[in-house]
C-alpha positions as CSV (number, residue, x, y, z in Angstrom):
1,X,93.5,174.0,-211.0
2,X,91.3,172.2,-208.4
3,X,88.5,171.2,-210.7
4,X,86.8,167.8,-210.5
5,X,87.1,167.6,-214.3
6,X,90.9,167.7,-213.9
7,X,90.6,165.0,-211.2
8,X,88.6,162.8,-213.6
9,X,91.1,163.2,-216.4
10,X,94.0,162.5,-214.0
11,X,92.6,159.3,-212.7
12,X,91.0,158.0,-215.9
13,X,94.5,156.9,-216.9
14,X,95.0,154.7,-213.9
15,X,94.9,151.0,-214.6
16,X,92.7,148.7,-212.6
17,X,95.9,147.1,-211.2
18,X,97.2,150.3,-209.8
19,X,93.9,151.2,-208.3
20,X,93.8,147.8,-206.7
21,X,97.1,148.1,-204.9
22,X,95.5,149.2,-201.6
23,X,93.1,146.4,-201.9
24,X,95.5,143.5,-201.7
25,X,96.2,144.4,-198.1
26,X,92.5,144.5,-197.3
27,X,91.9,141.0,-198.9
28,X,94.8,139.6,-196.9
29,X,93.4,141.2,-193.8
30,X,90.0,139.6,-194.3
31,X,91.7,136.2,-194.7
32,X,93.8,136.9,-191.6
33,X,90.7,137.7,-189.5
34,X,89.0,134.4,-190.5
35,X,92.2,132.4,-190.0
36,X,92.8,133.9,-186.6
37,X,89.4,132.7,-185.4
38,X,90.8,129.2,-185.5
39,X,93.9,130.1,-183.5
40,X,91.9,131.9,-180.8
41,X,89.6,128.9,-180.4
42,X,92.4,126.3,-180.0
43,X,95.2,128.2,-178.4
44,X,95.0,131.5,-176.5
45,X,94.1,135.1,-176.8
46,X,97.6,136.5,-176.9
47,X,98.1,138.2,-180.3
48,X,101.5,136.6,-180.8
49,X,100.7,135.8,-184.4
50,X,100.9,139.5,-185.4
51,X,104.2,138.8,-187.0
52,X,102.7,136.4,-189.6
53,X,102.1,139.4,-191.9
54,X,103.7,142.4,-190.3
55,X,107.3,141.2,-190.5
56,X,107.0,140.8,-194.3
57,X,106.7,144.6,-194.7
58,X,110.3,145.0,-196.1
59,X,109.1,143.2,-199.2
60,X,107.1,146.3,-200.3
61,X,110.1,148.6,-199.9
62,X,112.4,146.3,-201.9
63,X,109.9,145.4,-204.6
64,X,111.3,145.0,-208.0
65,X,108.0,144.5,-209.8
66,X,104.3,144.8,-209.3
67,X,104.0,141.1,-208.3
68,X,106.3,141.7,-205.3
69,X,104.2,144.7,-204.3
70,X,101.0,142.7,-204.4
71,X,102.5,139.7,-202.5
72,X,103.9,142.1,-199.9
73,X,100.6,143.8,-199.4
74,X,98.7,140.5,-199.1
75,X,101.1,139.3,-196.4
76,X,100.9,142.7,-194.7
77,X,97.1,142.4,-194.8
78,X,97.1,139.0,-193.1
79,X,99.0,140.7,-190.2
80,X,96.4,143.4,-190.1
81,X,93.7,140.8,-190.0
82,X,95.3,139.1,-187.1
83,X,95.6,142.4,-185.2
84,X,92.0,143.4,-185.8
85,X,90.8,140.0,-184.7
86,X,92.7,139.5,-181.6
87,X,93.6,142.8,-180.0
88,X,90.1,144.2,-179.3
89,X,88.9,140.9,-177.8
90,X,92.2,140.6,-175.8
91,X,91.7,144.1,-174.3
92,X,88.0,143.5,-173.5
93,X,88.8,140.3,-171.6
94,X,91.7,141.8,-169.7
95,X,90.2,145.2,-168.8
96,X,88.2,145.9,-165.6
97,X,84.6,146.5,-166.4
98,X,84.6,150.2,-165.3
99,X,87.4,151.2,-167.6
100,X,87.0,148.6,-170.4
101,X,85.9,151.2,-172.9
102,X,88.9,153.5,-172.3
103,X,91.4,150.7,-172.4
104,X,89.9,149.1,-175.5
105,X,90.0,152.5,-177.3
106,X,93.7,152.6,-176.9
107,X,93.6,150.2,-179.9
108,X,92.0,152.9,-182.0
109,X,94.4,155.4,-180.5
110,X,97.3,153.3,-181.8
111,X,95.7,153.2,-185.2
112,X,95.2,157.0,-185.4
113,X,98.8,157.5,-184.3
114,X,99.9,155.2,-187.0
115,X,97.9,157.1,-189.6
116,X,99.3,160.3,-188.5
117,X,102.9,159.0,-188.6
118,X,102.2,157.6,-192.0
119,X,101.1,161.0,-193.2
120,X,104.2,162.6,-191.8
121,X,106.4,159.9,-193.5
122,X,104.6,160.4,-196.8
123,X,105.1,164.2,-196.6
124,X,108.8,163.8,-195.8
125,X,109.6,161.1,-198.4
126,X,107.8,163.1,-201.1
127,X,110.6,165.6,-200.8
128,X,113.3,163.0,-201.6
129,X,114.8,163.3,-205.1
130,X,115.7,160.3,-207.1
131,X,112.3,158.5,-207.1
132,X,113.0,156.1,-204.3
133,X,111.1,158.0,-201.5
134,X,108.1,155.6,-201.9
135,X,110.4,152.7,-201.0
136,X,111.4,154.3,-197.8
137,X,107.8,155.0,-197.0
138,X,106.7,151.4,-197.5
139,X,109.8,149.9,-195.8
140,X,109.3,152.0,-192.6
141,X,106.2,150.0,-191.9
142,X,108.6,147.4,-190.5
143,X,109.3,149.7,-187.5
144,X,105.9,149.5,-185.8
145,X,105.7,145.8,-186.9
146,X,108.9,145.0,-185.0
147,X,107.7,146.9,-181.9
148,X,104.4,145.1,-181.9
149,X,106.0,141.7,-182.3
150,X,108.4,142.4,-179.4
151,X,105.6,143.7,-177.2
152,X,103.4,140.7,-178.0
153,X,106.0,138.3,-176.7
154,X,105.6,139.7,-173.2
155,X,101.8,139.7,-173.1
156,X,100.2,137.4,-170.5
157,X,97.2,135.1,-171.2
158,X,93.8,136.3,-170.4
159,X,91.9,134.7,-167.5
160,X,89.3,133.5,-170.0
161,X,91.8,131.6,-172.2
162,X,93.5,130.1,-169.1
163,X,90.2,128.7,-167.9
164,X,89.4,127.5,-171.4
165,X,92.6,125.4,-171.3
166,X,92.0,124.1,-167.8
167,X,94.3,126.4,-165.8
168,X,91.8,127.6,-163.2
169,X,94.5,128.5,-160.5
170,X,96.6,130.4,-163.1
171,X,93.4,132.3,-164.1
172,X,92.7,133.2,-160.5
173,X,96.3,134.5,-160.1
174,X,96.0,136.5,-163.3
175,X,92.7,138.0,-162.1
176,X,94.3,139.0,-158.8
177,X,97.2,140.6,-160.6
178,X,95.3,142.6,-163.2
179,X,92.4,143.6,-160.8
180,X,94.8,144.5,-157.9
181,X,92.7,142.7,-155.3
182,X,92.9,139.2,-153.7
183,X,89.1,138.5,-153.6
184,X,88.2,137.7,-157.2
185,X,86.0,134.6,-156.5
186,X,82.8,136.1,-157.9
187,X,84.4,137.2,-161.2
188,X,86.3,133.9,-161.5
189,X,83.1,131.9,-161.0
190,X,81.4,134.0,-163.7
191,X,84.3,133.1,-166.1
192,X,84.1,129.4,-165.2
193,X,80.4,129.4,-165.8
194,X,80.8,131.1,-169.1
195,X,83.5,128.6,-170.0
196,X,81.3,125.6,-169.1
197,X,78.6,127.1,-171.3
198,X,80.9,127.6,-174.2
199,X,82.1,124.0,-174.1
200,X,78.6,123.0,-174.9
201,X,78.9,124.8,-178.2
202,X,80.9,122.6,-180.7
203,X,80.2,124.6,-183.8
204,X,80.3,128.4,-183.0
205,X,79.8,129.3,-186.7
206,X,76.6,127.4,-186.8
207,X,75.4,128.4,-183.4
208,X,75.9,132.1,-184.0
209,X,73.1,131.9,-186.5
210,X,70.7,130.8,-183.8
211,X,67.9,133.2,-182.7
212,X,69.4,133.6,-179.2
213,X,72.4,135.3,-180.7
214,X,70.5,137.4,-183.2
215,X,71.1,140.8,-181.6
216,X,74.9,140.3,-181.4
217,X,75.0,138.9,-185.0
218,X,73.1,141.9,-186.3
219,X,75.5,144.3,-184.5
220,X,78.6,142.4,-185.7
221,X,77.4,143.0,-189.3
222,X,75.7,146.4,-189.0
223,X,78.3,148.3,-186.9
224,X,81.4,147.6,-189.1
225,X,79.3,148.1,-192.3
226,X,78.1,151.5,-191.0
227,X,81.6,152.4,-189.8
228,X,83.0,152.2,-193.3
229,X,80.0,153.9,-194.9
230,X,80.7,157.0,-192.8
231,X,83.1,157.9,-195.6
232,X,86.1,158.1,-193.3
233,X,88.3,155.9,-195.5
234,X,87.8,158.4,-198.4
235,X,89.5,161.0,-196.2
236,X,92.2,158.7,-195.0
237,X,93.0,156.8,-198.2
238,X,92.8,159.7,-200.6
239,X,93.2,162.8,-198.5
240,X,96.2,164.3,-200.4
241,X,94.4,163.8,-203.8
242,X,91.1,165.0,-202.4
243,X,92.5,168.1,-201.0
244,X,94.4,168.8,-204.2
245,X,91.2,168.4,-206.1
246,X,89.5,170.9,-203.8
247,X,92.1,173.5,-204.8
248,X,95.1,173.0,-202.4
249,X,98.5,172.7,-204.0
250,X,100.7,169.6,-203.9
251,X,102.5,170.4,-200.7
252,X,99.3,172.0,-199.2
253,X,97.3,168.8,-199.9
254,X,99.8,166.6,-198.1
255,X,100.0,169.0,-195.2
256,X,96.2,169.1,-195.0
257,X,96.3,165.4,-194.7
258,X,98.8,165.7,-191.9
259,X,96.5,168.2,-190.1
260,X,93.5,165.9,-190.4
261,X,95.6,163.0,-189.1
262,X,96.6,165.1,-186.1
263,X,93.0,165.9,-185.4
264,X,92.2,162.2,-185.6
265,X,94.8,161.5,-182.9
266,X,93.7,164.3,-180.5
267,X,90.0,163.5,-180.8
268,X,90.6,159.9,-179.9
269,X,91.8,161.0,-176.5
270,X,88.4,162.6,-176.1
271,X,86.7,159.2,-176.5
272,X,89.1,157.6,-174.1
273,X,88.2,160.2,-171.4
274,X,84.5,160.0,-172.0
275,X,83.4,156.6,-173.1
276,X,83.1,155.1,-169.6
277,X,81.5,158.2,-168.2
278,X,78.9,159.1,-170.8
279,X,78.5,155.7,-172.4
280,X,78.7,154.3,-175.9
281,X,75.3,155.5,-177.1
282,X,76.0,159.2,-176.3
283,X,79.3,159.2,-178.3
284,X,77.6,157.3,-181.2
285,X,74.7,159.8,-181.4
286,X,76.8,163.0,-180.9
287,X,79.4,161.9,-183.4
288,X,76.8,160.9,-186.0
289,X,75.1,164.2,-185.7
290,X,78.3,166.1,-186.1
291,X,79.5,164.1,-189.1
292,X,76.1,164.5,-190.8
293,X,76.2,168.3,-190.4
294,X,79.8,168.5,-191.6
295,X,79.2,166.4,-194.7
296,X,76.1,168.3,-195.7
297,X,77.9,171.6,-195.3
298,X,80.9,170.4,-197.4
299,X,78.5,169.2,-200.1
300,X,76.7,172.5,-200.2
301,X,80.0,174.5,-200.4
302,X,81.4,172.3,-203.1
303,X,78.1,172.3,-205.0
304,X,78.0,176.1,-205.0
305,X,81.7,176.4,-206.0
306,X,82.0,173.7,-208.7
307,X,78.4,173.0,-209.6
308,X,77.3,170.1,-211.8
309,X,80.0,170.9,-214.4
310,X,82.8,170.2,-211.9
311,X,84.7,173.4,-212.8
312,X,85.5,176.2,-210.5
313,X,88.0,177.5,-207.9
314,X,88.0,177.6,-204.1
315,X,89.0,180.9,-202.6
316,X,91.5,180.7,-199.7
317,X,88.7,181.5,-197.2
318,X,86.4,178.8,-198.7
319,X,89.2,176.3,-198.8
320,X,90.1,176.9,-195.1
321,X,86.4,176.5,-194.3
322,X,86.3,173.2,-196.1
323,X,89.4,172.0,-194.3
324,X,87.8,173.0,-190.9
325,X,84.6,171.1,-191.8
326,X,86.7,168.0,-192.7
327,X,88.7,168.2,-189.5
328,X,85.4,168.5,-187.5
329,X,84.1,165.5,-189.3
330,X,87.3,163.5,-188.6
331,X,87.2,164.5,-185.0
332,X,83.6,163.3,-184.7
333,X,84.5,160.0,-186.2
334,X,87.5,159.7,-184.0
335,X,85.5,159.9,-180.8
336,X,82.5,157.9,-182.0
337,X,82.4,155.4,-184.9
338,X,86.2,155.0,-185.1
339,X,86.9,153.4,-181.7
340,X,83.3,152.3,-180.9
341,X,83.2,150.3,-184.1
342,X,85.8,148.0,-182.6
343,X,84.8,148.3,-178.9
344,X,81.2,147.4,-179.0
345,X,81.4,144.2,-181.1
346,X,84.3,143.0,-179.0
347,X,82.3,143.2,-175.7
348,X,78.8,142.0,-176.7
349,X,79.4,138.3,-177.6
350,X,79.1,135.4,-175.1
351,X,82.3,133.4,-174.8
352,X,81.0,130.5,-176.8
353,X,80.7,132.5,-180.0
354,X,83.0,135.4,-179.3
355,X,85.8,134.4,-181.7
356,X,83.3,133.7,-184.5
357,X,81.5,137.0,-183.9
358,X,84.8,139.0,-183.9
359,X,85.8,137.3,-187.1
360,X,82.5,138.4,-188.7
361,X,83.1,141.9,-187.5
362,X,86.6,142.1,-188.9
363,X,85.6,140.5,-192.2
364,X,82.6,142.8,-192.8
365,X,84.7,145.8,-191.8
366,X,87.4,145.0,-194.3
367,X,85.1,143.9,-197.1
368,X,83.2,147.2,-196.9
369,X,86.6,149.0,-196.9
370,X,87.5,147.1,-200.0
371,X,84.2,148.0,-201.7
372,X,84.4,151.7,-200.8
373,X,88.0,152.1,-201.9
374,X,87.3,150.3,-205.2
375,X,84.3,152.5,-206.2
376,X,85.4,155.8,-204.7
377,X,87.2,157.3,-207.7
378,X,84.3,156.4,-210.0
379,X,81.8,157.8,-207.6
380,X,83.8,161.1,-207.1
381,X,84.0,161.5,-210.9
382,X,80.3,161.0,-211.4
383,X,78.7,162.3,-208.2
384,X,81.2,165.1,-207.6
385,X,79.9,167.1,-204.6
386,X,77.0,164.7,-204.3
387,X,79.4,162.2,-202.8
388,X,79.3,164.0,-199.5
389,X,75.5,163.9,-199.5
390,X,75.7,160.2,-200.3
391,X,77.7,159.5,-197.1
392,X,75.7,162.0,-195.1
393,X,72.6,159.9,-195.9
394,X,74.4,156.8,-194.6
395,X,75.4,158.7,-191.4
396,X,71.8,159.7,-190.8
397,X,70.7,156.1,-191.3
398,X,73.3,154.7,-188.9
399,X,72.5,157.3,-186.2
400,X,68.9,156.4,-186.3
401,X,69.8,152.7,-186.1
402,X,71.9,153.3,-183.0
403,X,69.2,155.3,-181.3
404,X,66.6,152.6,-181.7
405,X,68.5,149.3,-181.6
406,X,71.8,149.6,-179.6
407,X,71.4,149.3,-175.8
408,X,74.0,150.9,-173.5
409,X,76.8,148.5,-172.6
410,X,79.0,150.6,-170.3
411,X,79.9,149.2,-166.9
412,X,78.3,145.8,-167.8
413,X,80.5,142.7,-167.3
414,X,81.0,140.8,-170.5
415,X,79.7,137.6,-168.9
416,X,76.4,139.4,-168.0
417,X,76.0,141.2,-171.3
418,X,73.0,139.0,-172.3
419,X,70.9,140.8,-169.7
420,X,71.3,144.0,-171.7
421,X,69.6,142.4,-174.7
422,X,66.8,140.8,-172.6
423,X,65.8,144.2,-171.2
424,X,65.9,146.0,-174.6
425,X,62.5,147.1,-176.0
426,X,63.1,145.4,-179.4
427,X,65.6,142.6,-178.9
428,X,63.7,141.4,-175.8
429,X,60.9,140.5,-178.2
430,X,63.2,138.9,-180.8
431,X,65.0,136.6,-178.4
432,X,63.4,133.1,-177.8
433,X,61.3,132.7,-174.7
434,X,64.0,131.1,-172.6
435,X,66.1,134.2,-173.0
436,X,63.4,136.7,-172.2
437,X,62.5,137.9,-168.7
438,X,62.7,140.8,-166.3
439,X,65.9,141.4,-164.5
């Protein structure tokens, strides 16, 4: 019980199609993210299009064959892509500068609550006799979908999108409403200036490759890539199987996944409370350090217990220690790379290339998720405990990257974010001459 050899034998029998089931949703999400860039450009920032994929979730629960499952997950993935594309940008544009981080992180909080709820549903439906529990589990995804659709119908336009469509007075009224003050002339003028500049850009996908947008482009690729290579999706996707492999029983493995999901939710509140006080960099660096330590310790414990052969048993005390380390790792991710991976890319792009930049961010994120989920089982079978050292190496690399190349963005208005890059020790040298100067 609990050997990696057993794990290898168990999953060696899985077909490529079965292993690819989670991937259809990710492919659909990538398509949804790219498609939504067009809608944001020509319409508005309200994520009303969430229903395009989410309301198809009953197909999964009523599936009669594998084809229906694949189609249902593809359509669900499109909805996920819409949400990932529009919600972070919508929140960043609506939120006051001083609490933009906290409000934007509510997006990640909703995700963590959803993961926790899914773990509870999976735990409960696994007890249902008759073999139809999985249908209930999949069909219940329609509940949050309906809630999101209903809520989206009442969301107002952002001031940015109103100005983009020529409704300056409506934009001023919206600013007064969401800021709670009557004098919003300065901020309104900043938005108007940004809108005028954005209208000069006819091809954002081509312009985003220009040197003046190089810092933002690098971050929109590096941050989502690094976020997925923290290894978090290994825990979230395969937590019950992973815990069972480590020596927990069937029920215990599911319950352990529920525990880690609860930790994920609670730790996200920490990020909401601290991101606008201590800044993005502090959370990135602390979280990266904590994740690195936890992964190295888990690798050492599993290496001593199972060795290269992959055989061995975890004592109760050792298993509890591994669970503690994994929960500490999840907590570190939940107050750092989890929410910040969505917050930072959504706030660093100028208006003229914002939608294209967010599309790149979403697509890279989901592409890396796809790759990690596809190769995880093979990597676990071959690397065994070394898998944790593999991801620890990535965490070390990304922490060093943040330390040297990401400037602090807290309390900086989105329309003035370019000044942050001008003042940075490295990016100030990369930007063309017309974008460099003291501030």
